[in-house]
LUMMIFI-779654 format. One line per 10 residues: for each residue x, y, z of N, C-alpha, C. Coordinates in steps of 0.1 Angstrom, whole numbers. Layout:
<vexvos>
X/Y/Z/X/Y/Z/X/Y/Z  ...
</vexvos>
This chain:
<vexvos>
-446/1262/676/-458/1260/675/-463/1252/666  -458/1253/653/-462/1245/641/-456/1233/644  -445/1232/648/-442/1216/650/-447/1209/660  -455/1216/666/-465/1208/680/-476/1202/671  -483/1210/664/-493/1208/653/-488/1195/643  -477/1198/639/-473/1187/628/-471/1173/634  -467/1174/650/-467/1162/658/-481/1155/659  -490/1161/662/-502/1158/664/-510/1153/652  -506/1161/640/-512/1156/627/-505/1140/621  -494/1139/629/-486/1126/622/-476/1130/612
-474/1141/609/-465/1142/597/-449/1144/601  -447/1140/615/-433/1142/619/-431/1129/626  -417/1127/627/-415/1111/631/-417/1110/645  -419/1104/651/-420/1100/667/-408/1105/671  -395/1101/668/-384/1104/677/-384/1121/678  -386/1129/665/-389/1143/669/-397/1149/677  -409/1141/676/-421/1147/686/-417/1144/698  -410/1132/704/-406/1128/717/-395/1142/723  -387/1144/709/-376/1156/715/-383/1169/717  -391/1171/711/-398/1183/711/-407/1184/722
-414/1174/731/-419/1173/740/-409/1176/753  -399/1167/753/-389/1172/762/-382/1183/764  -382/1192/752/-377/1206/751/-391/1213/757  -401/1210/753/-413/1220/759/-413/1217/775  -412/1206/778/-412/1202/792/-401/1211/802  -387/1208/796/-375/1215/801/-378/1228/804  -384/1238/792/-387/1251/791/-396/1254/801  -406/1245/806/-415/1248/818/-407/1247/828  -402/1237/832/-394/1234/845/-387/1244/848  -376/1250/838/-367/1262/839/-376/1275/841
-385/1276/836/-393/1289/840/-401/1287/853  -404/1275/855/-408/1274/873/-399/1277/883  -385/1270/878/-376/1273/887/-372/1291/890  -370/1297/878/-369/1311/879/-379/1319/886  -391/1317/884/-404/1321/887/-401/1322/903  -399/1310/909/-399/1305/925/-389/1315/929  -375/1314/924/-365/1323/928/-369/1336/930  -377/1344/918/-382/1358/917/-392/1358/930  -401/1350/931/-409/1349/939/-406/1352/955  -393/1341/956/-392/1342/971/-383/1356/975
-374/1358/965/-366/1373/966/-377/1384/971  -388/1384/960/-399/1392/966/-407/1390/980  -409/1379/981/-415/1373/995/-403/1381/1007  -393/1379/1006/-383/1383/1014/-383/1395/1020  -381/1406/1007/-382/1421/1007/-396/1426/1011  -405/1417/1012/-417/1423/1018/-418/1424/1034  -407/1418/1040/-410/1419/1054/-412/1403/1058  -410/1395/1051/-414/1381/1056/-403/1375/1062  -403/1364/1069/-393/1359/1076/-387/1350/1067  -371/1352/1066/-364/1343/1053/-351/1340/1062
-350/1340/1075/-340/1334/1079/-345/1322/1090  -336/1310/1089/-343/1298/1094/-345/1298/1110  -338/1306/1118/-341/1309/1133/-348/1321/1137  -356/1318/1146/-364/1331/1151/-354/1341/1154  -358/1355/1157/-348/1366/1160/-344/1362/1174  -332/1366/1175/-326/1365/1188/-318/1353/1189  -322/1341/1181/-320/1329/1183/-302/1326/1174  -295/1316/1177/-286/1316/1173/-284/1304/1162  -281/1303/1150/-281/1291/1142/-267/1284/1142  -265/1269/1143/-255/1261/1141/-258/1250/1133
-257/1248/1122/-258/1236/1113/-274/1237/1114  -279/1226/1118/-295/1225/1112/-302/1227/1129  -295/1232/1136/-304/1237/1148/-301/1253/1149  -313/1256/1160/-311/1268/1164/-312/1271/1179  -304/1278/1184/-300/1281/1201/-307/1292/1205  -314/1291/1216/-318/1304/1221/-310/1306/1238  -305/1317/1239/-299/1318/1254/-306/1329/1260  -312/1321/1270/-323/1332/1278/-316/1342/1285  -323/1352/1289/-318/1363/1294/-328/1366/1310  -334/1353/1315/-342/1356/1327/-338/1345/1333
-335/1348/1345/-332/1338/1358/-345/1329/1360  -343/1312/1360/-355/1307/1362/-349/1293/1368  -356/1287/1377/-355/1274/1380/-353/1263/1367  -348/1252/1370/-345/1243/1360/-359/1239/1354  -371/1236/1366/-384/1232/1360/-391/1245/1351  -387/1257/1357/-395/1270/1351/-385/1274/1335  -372/1269/1335/-364/1269/1323/-372/1258/1312  -374/1247/1315/-381/1240/1310/-397/1242/1303  -401/1247/1310/-414/1252/1305/-411/1267/1296  -402/1272/1298/-399/1283/1291/-393/1279/1274
-386/1269/1275/-383/1264/1264/-396/1256/1255  -403/1253/1264/-417/1242/1258/-426/1257/1251  -427/1267/1257/-434/1279/1254/-429/1284/1240  -416/1284/1239/-409/1288/1227/-410/1280/1216  -416/1267/1217/-419/1254/1208/-402/1254/1206  -395/1247/1216/-384/1243/1217/-382/1233/1226  -369/1226/1231/-368/1218/1239/-354/1226/1248  -351/1219/1260/-338/1222/1265/-327/1216/1258  -315/1224/1260/-304/1222/1253/-304/1206/1255  -298/1196/1247/-295/1183/1245/-282/1181/1237
-271/1180/1245/-259/1179/1237/-256/1163/1231  -257/1166/1216/-255/1151/1211/-242/1148/1206  -234/1157/1205/-221/1155/1201/-208/1166/1207  -197/1159/1204/-188/1167/1211/-185/1184/1202  -187/1178/1187/-188/1191/1180/-198/1201/1185  -210/1199/1187/-222/1206/1191/-219/1213/1206  -210/1204/1215/-207/1211/1225/-196/1222/1225  -187/1219/1217/-177/1230/1213/-180/1243/1210  -194/1243/1201/-200/1255/1196/-206/1262/1207  -216/1253/1214/-221/1260/1225/-212/1266/1235
-204/1259/1240/-194/1264/1246/-188/1280/1243  -184/1279/1230/-179/1293/1225/-186/1303/1218  -200/1297/1220/-209/1307/1213/-214/1315/1225  -211/1310/1237/-217/1319/1249/-210/1332/1252  -222/1342/1248/-214/1358/1251/-218/1362/1265  -222/1351/1274/-225/1356/1289/-211/1344/1294  -202/1344/1292/-195/1333/1298/-195/1336/1315  -196/1345/1318/-198/1344/1336/-209/1340/1341  -223/1335/1330/-233/1333/1337/-234/1318/1334  -242/1313/1344/-246/1299/1343/-258/1292/1333
-258/1286/1329/-271/1283/1320/-273/1266/1319  -289/1263/1324/-295/1249/1327/-292/1246/1313  -290/1232/1313/-292/1223/1300/-302/1214/1303  -307/1203/1295/-317/1193/1296/-313/1182/1302  -300/1182/1312/-298/1168/1317/-298/1171/1333  -302/1159/1338/-307/1159/1352/-306/1146/1358  -305/1142/1371/-310/1128/1376/-317/1132/1392  -323/1120/1394/-330/1120/1408/-322/1116/1418  -315/1125/1425/-307/1122/1435/-296/1111/1433  -292/1102/1442/-280/1094/1440/-287/1081/1437
-299/1078/1434/-306/1068/1427/-306/1064/1413  -309/1076/1406/-312/1073/1392/-301/1079/1385  -303/1074/1372/-290/1076/1359/-294/1092/1357  -282/1097/1350/-282/1110/1343/-289/1108/1331  -303/1117/1329/-311/1118/1319/-312/1129/1312  -311/1128/1299/-317/1140/1292/-333/1142/1295  -335/1153/1291/-349/1159/1292/-359/1146/1286  -356/1143/1273/-364/1135/1265/-365/1119/1268  -355/1118/1281/-355/1105/1286/-345/1094/1282  -337/1101/1271/-324/1093/1267/-316/1095/1278
-305/1084/1279/-294/1082/1287/-279/1093/1283  -275/1097/1294/-264/1106/1290/-251/1096/1288  -243/1100/1279/-231/1090/1275/-218/1101/1280  -210/1095/1291/-199/1099/1296/-190/1103/1286  -189/1098/1271/-181/1100/1259/-182/1114/1254  -195/1124/1259/-195/1134/1255/-188/1146/1261  -190/1144/1278/-181/1154/1284/-183/1147/1300  -174/1150/1306/-174/1150/1322/-178/1160/1330  -183/1158/1343/-185/1170/1350/-185/1165/1366  -183/1174/1374/-183/1171/1388/-194/1172/1396
-199/1158/1400/-212/1159/1406/-211/1167/1420  -220/1176/1426/-217/1182/1440/-217/1174/1453  -227/1159/1450/-225/1150/1459/-240/1141/1457  -237/1129/1464/-250/1122/1461/-259/1125/1476  -269/1133/1470/-275/1141/1479/-290/1136/1472  -302/1135/1481/-313/1127/1478/-323/1138/1469  -317/1150/1465/-327/1156/1459/-323/1158/1441  -333/1165/1434/-330/1164/1419/-320/1172/1418  -310/1169/1406/-297/1178/1405/-299/1178/1391  -292/1191/1386/-294/1191/1369/-282/1200/1369
-277/1197/1354/-262/1203/1347/-265/1213/1343  -256/1223/1344/-254/1236/1338/-241/1240/1331  -239/1249/1323/-229/1251/1314/-226/1267/1320  -210/1268/1322/-207/1284/1323/-194/1285/1318  -191/1292/1306/-179/1296/1303/-179/1280/1294  -168/1276/1299/-162/1261/1296/-161/1252/1306  -169/1257/1316/-171/1245/1328/-184/1239/1328  -184/1229/1333/-202/1220/1332/-200/1215/1348  -210/1221/1355/-213/1213/1367/-226/1209/1371  -230/1206/1384/-244/1201/1386/-245/1213/1398
-259/1214/1401/-265/1222/1413/-282/1215/1412  -285/1221/1428/-300/1216/1426/-309/1225/1418  -318/1216/1413/-326/1221/1404/-335/1234/1403  -338/1236/1420/-342/1249/1422/-336/1260/1425  -321/1258/1420/-317/1273/1421/-319/1282/1406  -316/1294/1406/-319/1303/1396/-307/1304/1385  -311/1302/1374/-299/1303/1361/-304/1307/1351  -299/1310/1342/-304/1312/1328/-305/1297/1320  -312/1298/1306/-312/1284/1301/-310/1286/1285  -307/1272/1281/-305/1271/1266/-316/1262/1261
-319/1268/1250/-331/1260/1242/-327/1258/1229  -332/1247/1223/-330/1244/1212/-339/1240/1203  -338/1242/1188/-349/1236/1180/-340/1234/1166  -349/1226/1158/-342/1224/1145/-347/1238/1135  -340/1241/1128/-343/1253/1119/-358/1252/1112  -360/1260/1104/-375/1260/1102/-372/1257/1083  -375/1245/1083/-374/1238/1068/-379/1249/1058  -388/1255/1061/-399/1260/1051/-392/1272/1046  -379/1277/1054/-371/1291/1051/-366/1290/1039  -364/1300/1030/-356/1303/1019/-344/1302/1020
-338/1313/1028/-324/1316/1028/-316/1308/1041  -304/1301/1041/-298/1301/1051/-290/1312/1055  -293/1316/1067/-284/1330/1073/-279/1324/1086  -264/1327/1086/-257/1324/1098/-261/1337/1109  -259/1333/1122/-260/1347/1130/-248/1358/1123  -238/1353/1124/-228/1365/1119/-233/1374/1107  -241/1368/1099/-246/1374/1088/-256/1385/1094  -261/1383/1103/-273/1394/1109/-270/1406/1115  -254/1407/1121/-249/1420/1128/-245/1427/1119
</vexvos>
């Protein structure tokens, strides 16, 4: 404290005053980081959400995935994902596809994805309107029928069906960036 007053009064050199100022700022920054860490731990212990995905969702990388337990049509499933503040599953890489296929604990059940097309006329599109790339995966189309067809996953199988059929669905959303701790699903069990 005495050094601080000596700097103000001008009885110390400028370089030593700058060194003192840098040290004080460094101590303040370090104290802030420590205090933030302590508060984060206390926040989590008081029952606040400290995981990046909602309960019952699975985290892989920067996304959270929800495997529904209700049978719905494709349109109803789309509405369900929206109600959960998420979107239908959109597979954007082979790595993501492998994670999804191997994460299904319901291998004997079919899950709607966000991929569909309007009969034999239109291209296969994801729910957000982007085009499907056949580089990601291949599937057997049921036929060129004049109705809306949608893509489903079942275990390692991928196929198409009329969107009015009842299946489970997979929703996805980004992890919550405000969450303090990254916890994988395997850590929750």
